[in-house]
N, C-alpha and C positions, 0 to 999 in steps of 0.2 A: 281815407275812410277805411275802417277795418271791417272785415266781414266775419261770418261765423267760423270759418276755417281758421282764421288767425286767433280767435278767442279760444278755440279748441286746442290749438297747438301750444298756446301759452299756459295751458292748464286751467284757465278759467276759474270756476268755483269748485272744481273737482279736487278731492283729496289725492295726495300722491299715491302712486301704486306701491304696493309692498315690494321691496327689493331684496328681502331676505329669502333664503331657502332653508328648508328643514332637511337635515341629513341624519343618517344613522351613524353613530360613532361608537367604537369599542376599542379596547386595548388591542394592540397588534399581537400576533402570536409570539409567545416567549416573554412578553413584557410583564405579565402577571399569570397567576395560575389559571388554567382553562375555565374553572368555575366562576371566575371574576370577569370573563369576557362577554358580558351581556351587551346587547346592542341598545345604546341610549339614544334619545332624540336630542338634537341640538340645532341651533340656528346659525347660519353663516350670513353676515351682512355683505360679504363680497366673495371673491374667490376662496375656495376652501384651502388653497395653498398658502394664503396669507394669514390664516388663523394660527396664533401661537399657543393658545390653550383653549380647549373646548369646555364650556359650561353647559351641562346637560339640563334637561327639564327637571330632573330629580335633584339637581344640585351637585352632582359628581363633577370634579375638575379633572380633565384628562389632558396632559401635555400633548401638543400636536406631534412631537417627535416619537411618542409612544402610541399614537392613534392610528386606527384603520378606519377610513371614512367610506361610506357607501351612500349613494343617492336613492337607494331603494332598501327594502327590508333585507336584513342580513343577520343571521344568527338568532340566538335566544333573546327575546326582547326584555328590557327592563320594565317590570310591572309598574314601578313608581313613575316612570316616564309616561307610560300609557294611560295611567289613571287621569292625568290632566288633559287628555285629548277630548275634543267635543265629539258627540255622536255624529255619525255620517249625515250630512245634509244640514247640520246645525252649526251656527257660529258660537264658539265657546269663549270662556274666560280663562282658559288654561294658560300655562306658562309660555306656550309657543303660539298664541293667537293674538 
């Protein structure tokens, strides 16, 4: 006979938890001109070390070997990436939601 705890552990009717993390990605120093080193937003579905190429919220493609990754704000933000973010306290339909 199963009890409520077994139902809860098996996931039951709940939707799976989000396993991606949003990080700030920008070109590493010396990879591009300093004016192009904006901090973009991107998602990692697993460890950031496993990402080969970052696809940012604004559509920029940054090769991992030229990227600097931060788990918090870092540098001048890319405004195009920020435009798609939901307002604080709201669930949005942006590229990273």
